[in-house]
PyMOL commands that place a pseudoatom at each C-alpha (Angstrom):
pseudoatom trace, name=CA, resn=MET, resi=1, chain=A, elem=C, hetatm=0, pos=[125.824, 111.296, 80.098]
pseudoatom trace, name=CA, resn=LYS, resi=2, chain=A, elem=C, hetatm=0, pos=[123.249, 109.842, 82.433]
pseudoatom trace, name=CA, resn=PHE, resi=3, chain=A, elem=C, hetatm=0, pos=[122.669, 106.119, 82.752]
pseudoatom trace, name=CA, resn=MET, resi=4, chain=A, elem=C, hetatm=0, pos=[120.208, 104.026, 84.708]
pseudoatom trace, name=CA, resn=LEU, resi=5, chain=A, elem=C, hetatm=0, pos=[121.712, 100.903, 86.261]
pseudoatom trace, name=CA, resn=MET, resi=6, chain=A, elem=C, hetatm=0, pos=[118.971, 98.438, 87.146]
pseudoatom trace, name=CA, resn=MET, resi=7, chain=A, elem=C, hetatm=0, pos=[119.693, 95.615, 89.566]
pseudoatom trace, name=CA, resn=HIS, resi=8, chain=A, elem=C, hetatm=0, pos=[117.801, 92.427, 88.831]
pseudoatom trace, name=CA, resn=ALA, resi=9, chain=A, elem=C, hetatm=0, pos=[117.431, 89.774, 91.516]
pseudoatom trace, name=CA, resn=PRO, resi=10, chain=A, elem=C, hetatm=0, pos=[116.300, 86.161, 91.149]
pseudoatom trace, name=CA, resn=ARG, resi=11, chain=A, elem=C, hetatm=0, pos=[112.577, 85.801, 91.755]
pseudoatom trace, name=CA, resn=GLY, resi=12, chain=A, elem=C, hetatm=0, pos=[112.897, 82.987, 94.282]
pseudoatom trace, name=CA, resn=THR, resi=13, chain=A, elem=C, hetatm=0, pos=[110.072, 83.107, 96.788]
pseudoatom trace, name=CA, resn=GLY, resi=14, chain=A, elem=C, hetatm=0, pos=[109.452, 86.815, 96.209]
pseudoatom trace, name=CA, resn=ASP, resi=15, chain=A, elem=C, hetatm=0, pos=[110.993, 87.565, 99.598]
pseudoatom trace, name=CA, resn=TRP, resi=16, chain=A, elem=C, hetatm=0, pos=[114.391, 89.138, 100.055]
pseudoatom trace, name=CA, resn=ASP, resi=17, chain=A, elem=C, hetatm=0, pos=[116.718, 86.176, 100.601]
pseudoatom trace, name=CA, resn=ILE, resi=18, chain=A, elem=C, hetatm=0, pos=[119.226, 88.480, 102.282]
pseudoatom trace, name=CA, resn=PHE, resi=19, chain=A, elem=C, hetatm=0, pos=[117.052, 88.495, 105.406]
pseudoatom trace, name=CA, resn=HIS, resi=20, chain=A, elem=C, hetatm=0, pos=[117.876, 84.777, 105.774]
pseudoatom trace, name=CA, resn=TRP, resi=21, chain=A, elem=C, hetatm=0, pos=[121.667, 85.260, 105.545]
pseudoatom trace, name=CA, resn=GLU, resi=22, chain=A, elem=C, hetatm=0, pos=[123.967, 85.048, 108.535]
pseudoatom trace, name=CA, resn=PRO, resi=23, chain=A, elem=C, hetatm=0, pos=[124.345, 88.462, 110.212]
pseudoatom trace, name=CA, resn=ALA, resi=24, chain=A, elem=C, hetatm=0, pos=[128.048, 88.769, 109.279]
pseudoatom trace, name=CA, resn=ALA, resi=25, chain=A, elem=C, hetatm=0, pos=[127.309, 88.075, 105.598]
pseudoatom trace, name=CA, resn=ARG, resi=26, chain=A, elem=C, hetatm=0, pos=[124.449, 90.567, 105.593]
pseudoatom trace, name=CA, resn=ALA, resi=27, chain=A, elem=C, hetatm=0, pos=[126.692, 93.201, 107.240]
pseudoatom trace, name=CA, resn=ALA, resi=28, chain=A, elem=C, hetatm=0, pos=[129.451, 92.634, 104.655]
pseudoatom trace, name=CA, resn=HIS, resi=29, chain=A, elem=C, hetatm=0, pos=[126.926, 92.951, 101.836]
pseudoatom trace, name=CA, resn=GLN, resi=30, chain=A, elem=C, hetatm=0, pos=[125.528, 96.195, 103.287]
pseudoatom trace, name=CA, resn=ALA, resi=31, chain=A, elem=C, hetatm=0, pos=[129.038, 97.605, 103.826]
pseudoatom trace, name=CA, resn=TYR, resi=32, chain=A, elem=C, hetatm=0, pos=[129.875, 96.873, 100.183]
pseudoatom trace, name=CA, resn=TRP, resi=33, chain=A, elem=C, hetatm=0, pos=[126.835, 98.880, 99.000]
pseudoatom trace, name=CA, resn=GLU, resi=34, chain=A, elem=C, hetatm=0, pos=[127.579, 101.742, 101.370]
pseudoatom trace, name=CA, resn=LYS, resi=35, chain=A, elem=C, hetatm=0, pos=[131.156, 102.001, 100.037]
pseudoatom trace, name=CA, resn=LEU, resi=36, chain=A, elem=C, hetatm=0, pos=[130.094, 101.803, 96.385]
pseudoatom trace, name=CA, resn=ASN, resi=37, chain=A, elem=C, hetatm=0, pos=[127.436, 104.472, 96.878]
pseudoatom trace, name=CA, resn=ALA, resi=38, chain=A, elem=C, hetatm=0, pos=[129.821, 106.711, 98.863]
pseudoatom trace, name=CA, resn=ASP, resi=39, chain=A, elem=C, hetatm=0, pos=[132.448, 106.355, 96.114]
pseudoatom trace, name=CA, resn=LEU, resi=40, chain=A, elem=C, hetatm=0, pos=[129.887, 107.383, 93.471]
pseudoatom trace, name=CA, resn=ARG, resi=41, chain=A, elem=C, hetatm=0, pos=[128.646, 110.261, 95.623]
pseudoatom trace, name=CA, resn=ASN, resi=42, chain=A, elem=C, hetatm=0, pos=[132.204, 111.499, 96.295]
pseudoatom trace, name=CA, resn=ALA, resi=43, chain=A, elem=C, hetatm=0, pos=[133.052, 111.305, 92.580]
pseudoatom trace, name=CA, resn=GLY, resi=44, chain=A, elem=C, hetatm=0, pos=[129.967, 113.389, 91.777]
pseudoatom trace, name=CA, resn=GLN, resi=45, chain=A, elem=C, hetatm=0, pos=[128.530, 110.544, 89.689]
pseudoatom trace, name=CA, resn=LEU, resi=46, chain=A, elem=C, hetatm=0, pos=[125.522, 109.547, 91.807]
pseudoatom trace, name=CA, resn=VAL, resi=47, chain=A, elem=C, hetatm=0, pos=[122.310, 111.293, 90.814]
pseudoatom trace, name=CA, resn=ARG, resi=48, chain=A, elem=C, hetatm=0, pos=[119.835, 109.011, 92.599]
pseudoatom trace, name=CA, resn=ILE, resi=49, chain=A, elem=C, hetatm=0, pos=[119.576, 105.537, 94.078]
pseudoatom trace, name=CA, resn=ASP, resi=50, chain=A, elem=C, hetatm=0, pos=[116.459, 103.669, 95.141]
pseudoatom trace, name=CA, resn=GLY, resi=51, chain=A, elem=C, hetatm=0, pos=[115.778, 100.165, 96.391]
pseudoatom trace, name=CA, resn=LEU, resi=52, chain=A, elem=C, hetatm=0, pos=[112.396, 98.661, 95.610]
pseudoatom trace, name=CA, resn=THR, resi=53, chain=A, elem=C, hetatm=0, pos=[110.071, 96.422, 97.598]
pseudoatom trace, name=CA, resn=ALA, resi=54, chain=A, elem=C, hetatm=0, pos=[109.760, 92.709, 96.878]
pseudoatom trace, name=CA, resn=PRO, resi=55, chain=A, elem=C, hetatm=0, pos=[107.449, 91.466, 94.062]
pseudoatom trace, name=CA, resn=ALA, resi=56, chain=A, elem=C, hetatm=0, pos=[104.706, 90.490, 96.524]
pseudoatom trace, name=CA, resn=GLN, resi=57, chain=A, elem=C, hetatm=0, pos=[104.019, 94.208, 96.976]
pseudoatom trace, name=CA, resn=THR, resi=58, chain=A, elem=C, hetatm=0, pos=[104.053, 94.989, 93.239]
pseudoatom trace, name=CA, resn=ARG, resi=59, chain=A, elem=C, hetatm=0, pos=[100.900, 95.813, 91.328]
pseudoatom trace, name=CA, resn=ILE, resi=60, chain=A, elem=C, hetatm=0, pos=[100.257, 96.075, 87.595]
pseudoatom trace, name=CA, resn=VAL, resi=61, chain=A, elem=C, hetatm=0, pos=[97.967, 98.956, 86.611]
pseudoatom trace, name=CA, resn=ARG, resi=62, chain=A, elem=C, hetatm=0, pos=[96.125, 99.391, 83.325]
pseudoatom trace, name=CA, resn=SER, resi=63, chain=A, elem=C, hetatm=0, pos=[93.538, 101.860, 82.148]
pseudoatom trace, name=CA, resn=GLY, resi=64, chain=A, elem=C, hetatm=0, pos=[89.985, 100.599, 82.213]
pseudoatom trace, name=CA, resn=GLU, resi=65, chain=A, elem=C, hetatm=0, pos=[86.818, 101.501, 80.362]
pseudoatom trace, name=CA, resn=SER, resi=66, chain=A, elem=C, hetatm=0, pos=[85.789, 103.776, 83.206]
pseudoatom trace, name=CA, resn=THR, resi=67, chain=A, elem=C, hetatm=0, pos=[87.905, 106.408, 84.902]
pseudoatom trace, name=CA, resn=GLN, resi=68, chain=A, elem=C, hetatm=0, pos=[89.055, 103.844, 87.483]
pseudoatom trace, name=CA, resn=PRO, resi=69, chain=A, elem=C, hetatm=0, pos=[92.363, 102.017, 86.894]
pseudoatom trace, name=CA, resn=ILE, resi=70, chain=A, elem=C, hetatm=0, pos=[92.434, 98.223, 86.814]
pseudoatom trace, name=CA, resn=VAL, resi=71, chain=A, elem=C, hetatm=0, pos=[94.908, 97.033, 89.437]
pseudoatom trace, name=CA, resn=SER, resi=72, chain=A, elem=C, hetatm=0, pos=[96.171, 93.452, 89.581]
pseudoatom trace, name=CA, resn=ASP, resi=73, chain=A, elem=C, hetatm=0, pos=[98.959, 91.565, 91.310]
pseudoatom trace, name=CA, resn=GLY, resi=74, chain=A, elem=C, hetatm=0, pos=[102.313, 91.476, 89.592]
pseudoatom trace, name=CA, resn=PRO, resi=75, chain=A, elem=C, hetatm=0, pos=[104.818, 90.794, 88.291]
pseudoatom trace, name=CA, resn=PHE, resi=76, chain=A, elem=C, hetatm=0, pos=[103.703, 87.814, 86.304]
pseudoatom trace, name=CA, resn=PRO, resi=77, chain=A, elem=C, hetatm=0, pos=[104.509, 84.399, 87.798]
pseudoatom trace, name=CA, resn=GLU, resi=78, chain=A, elem=C, hetatm=0, pos=[106.664, 83.328, 84.849]
pseudoatom trace, name=CA, resn=ALA, resi=79, chain=A, elem=C, hetatm=0, pos=[109.133, 86.143, 85.542]
pseudoatom trace, name=CA, resn=LYS, resi=80, chain=A, elem=C, hetatm=0, pos=[112.482, 84.664, 86.557]
pseudoatom trace, name=CA, resn=GLU, resi=81, chain=A, elem=C, hetatm=0, pos=[113.869, 87.947, 87.893]
pseudoatom trace, name=CA, resn=PHE, resi=82, chain=A, elem=C, hetatm=0, pos=[112.537, 91.160, 89.336]
pseudoatom trace, name=CA, resn=LEU, resi=83, chain=A, elem=C, hetatm=0, pos=[113.799, 94.717, 89.517]
pseudoatom trace, name=CA, resn=ALA, resi=84, chain=A, elem=C, hetatm=0, pos=[115.329, 95.143, 92.977]
pseudoatom trace, name=CA, resn=GLY, resi=85, chain=A, elem=C, hetatm=0, pos=[116.540, 98.727, 92.669]
pseudoatom trace, name=CA, resn=TYR, resi=86, chain=A, elem=C, hetatm=0, pos=[118.345, 101.212, 90.508]
pseudoatom trace, name=CA, resn=TRP, resi=87, chain=A, elem=C, hetatm=0, pos=[120.930, 103.959, 90.335]
pseudoatom trace, name=CA, resn=ILE, resi=88, chain=A, elem=C, hetatm=0, pos=[120.897, 107.018, 88.116]
pseudoatom trace, name=CA, resn=ILE, resi=89, chain=A, elem=C, hetatm=0, pos=[124.494, 108.004, 87.458]
pseudoatom trace, name=CA, resn=ASP, resi=90, chain=A, elem=C, hetatm=0, pos=[126.093, 110.847, 85.542]
pseudoatom trace, name=CA, resn=VAL, resi=91, chain=A, elem=C, hetatm=0, pos=[129.365, 109.806, 83.884]
pseudoatom trace, name=CA, resn=GLU, resi=92, chain=A, elem=C, hetatm=0, pos=[131.488, 110.811, 80.900]
pseudoatom trace, name=CA, resn=ASN, resi=93, chain=A, elem=C, hetatm=0, pos=[130.870, 107.705, 78.773]
pseudoatom trace, name=CA, resn=ALA, resi=94, chain=A, elem=C, hetatm=0, pos=[129.264, 104.274, 78.602]
pseudoatom trace, name=CA, resn=GLU, resi=95, chain=A, elem=C, hetatm=0, pos=[132.483, 102.533, 79.643]
pseudoatom trace, name=CA, resn=GLN, resi=96, chain=A, elem=C, hetatm=0, pos=[132.356, 104.285, 83.023]
pseudoatom trace, name=CA, resn=ALA, resi=97, chain=A, elem=C, hetatm=0, pos=[128.741, 103.158, 83.431]
pseudoatom trace, name=CA, resn=TYR, resi=98, chain=A, elem=C, hetatm=0, pos=[129.757, 99.573, 82.635]
pseudoatom trace, name=CA, resn=GLU, resi=99, chain=A, elem=C, hetatm=0, pos=[132.590, 99.707, 85.169]
pseudoatom trace, name=CA, resn=ILE, resi=100, chain=A, elem=C, hetatm=0, pos=[130.199, 100.896, 87.887]
pseudoatom trace, name=CA, resn=ALA, resi=101, chain=A, elem=C, hetatm=0, pos=[127.666, 98.216, 86.920]
pseudoatom trace, name=CA, resn=GLY, resi=102, chain=A, elem=C, hetatm=0, pos=[130.431, 95.609, 87.192]
pseudoatom trace, name=CA, resn=ARG, resi=103, chain=A, elem=C, hetatm=0, pos=[131.233, 96.813, 90.705]
pseudoatom trace, name=CA, resn=ALA, resi=104, chain=A, elem=C, hetatm=0, pos=[127.554, 96.580, 91.649]
pseudoatom trace, name=CA, resn=SER, resi=105, chain=A, elem=C, hetatm=0, pos=[127.331, 93.067, 90.214]
pseudoatom trace, name=CA, resn=ALA, resi=106, chain=A, elem=C, hetatm=0, pos=[130.255, 91.973, 92.381]
pseudoatom trace, name=CA, resn=ALA, resi=107, chain=A, elem=C, hetatm=0, pos=[128.499, 92.586, 95.721]
pseudoatom trace, name=CA, resn=PRO, resi=108, chain=A, elem=C, hetatm=0, pos=[129.291, 89.723, 98.106]
pseudoatom trace, name=CA, resn=GLY, resi=109, chain=A, elem=C, hetatm=0, pos=[126.748, 86.991, 98.725]
pseudoatom trace, name=CA, resn=PRO, resi=110, chain=A, elem=C, hetatm=0, pos=[126.042, 84.840, 101.785]
pseudoatom trace, name=CA, resn=ASN, resi=111, chain=A, elem=C, hetatm=0, pos=[129.367, 82.987, 101.477]
pseudoatom trace, name=CA, resn=GLY, resi=112, chain=A, elem=C, hetatm=0, pos=[131.374, 86.113, 100.607]
pseudoatom trace, name=CA, resn=ALA, resi=113, chain=A, elem=C, hetatm=0, pos=[131.748, 85.266, 96.916]
pseudoatom trace, name=CA, resn=PRO, resi=114, chain=A, elem=C, hetatm=0, pos=[130.503, 87.848, 94.384]
pseudoatom trace, name=CA, resn=LEU, resi=115, chain=A, elem=C, hetatm=0, pos=[126.817, 87.425, 93.517]
pseudoatom trace, name=CA, resn=SER, resi=116, chain=A, elem=C, hetatm=0, pos=[127.416, 88.359, 89.850]
pseudoatom trace, name=CA, resn=MET, resi=117, chain=A, elem=C, hetatm=0, pos=[123.822, 89.601, 89.669]
pseudoatom trace, name=CA, resn=ALA, resi=118, chain=A, elem=C, hetatm=0, pos=[122.544, 91.084, 86.441]
pseudoatom trace, name=CA, resn=ILE, resi=119, chain=A, elem=C, hetatm=0, pos=[122.812, 94.875, 86.207]
pseudoatom trace, name=CA, resn=GLU, resi=120, chain=A, elem=C, hetatm=0, pos=[120.992, 96.315, 83.208]
pseudoatom trace, name=CA, resn=VAL, resi=121, chain=A, elem=C, hetatm=0, pos=[122.602, 99.514, 81.875]
pseudoatom trace, name=CA, resn=ARG, resi=122, chain=A, elem=C, hetatm=0, pos=[120.540, 101.951, 79.821]
pseudoatom trace, name=CA, resn=GLN, resi=123, chain=A, elem=C, hetatm=0, pos=[121.360, 105.492, 78.833]
pseudoatom trace, name=CA, resn=VAL, resi=124, chain=A, elem=C, hetatm=0, pos=[118.797, 108.056, 79.955]
pseudoatom trace, name=CA, resn=MET, resi=125, chain=A, elem=C, hetatm=0, pos=[117.295, 109.441, 76.779]
pseudoatom trace, name=CA, resn=PHE, resi=126, chain=A, elem=C, hetatm=0, pos=[115.825, 112.581, 78.362]
pseudoatom trace, name=CA, resn=SER, resi=127, chain=A, elem=C, hetatm=0, pos=[115.195, 113.928, 81.835]
pseudoatom trace, name=CA, resn=THR, resi=128, chain=A, elem=C, hetatm=0, pos=[112.792, 116.510, 83.189]
pseudoatom trace, name=CA, resn=THR, resi=129, chain=A, elem=C, hetatm=0, pos=[114.880, 117.323, 86.251]
for i in range(1, 129): cmd.bond("trace and resi %d" % i, "trace and resi %d" % (i + 1))
show_as sticks, trace
zoom trace
């Protein structure tokens, strides 16, 4: 079963707050992600992982009356969170996906305590790859 785990980060200023952390805290955070991703890769569960740019670089696109798309800034200002990145994993059941999402949520923050960030878990309904 494939699942998409989506990491949501607080909107804040739209910049990545991690770039303002102390170097040791940033290194610990990065090491945590590297270990989690290596564990998933070694277990044969990691299909794909991607980190996304900050909201300031996001655009919303809609079809227009002509053949040209209408492109505007996004996401909307009232959004309290934004999608920071995602994993596609291949596991035996939803419980395994939840366990991996819990590990991702526990990444250490600037003071070393778990960030407890929201990880949305959705089963992949179909895939073309």
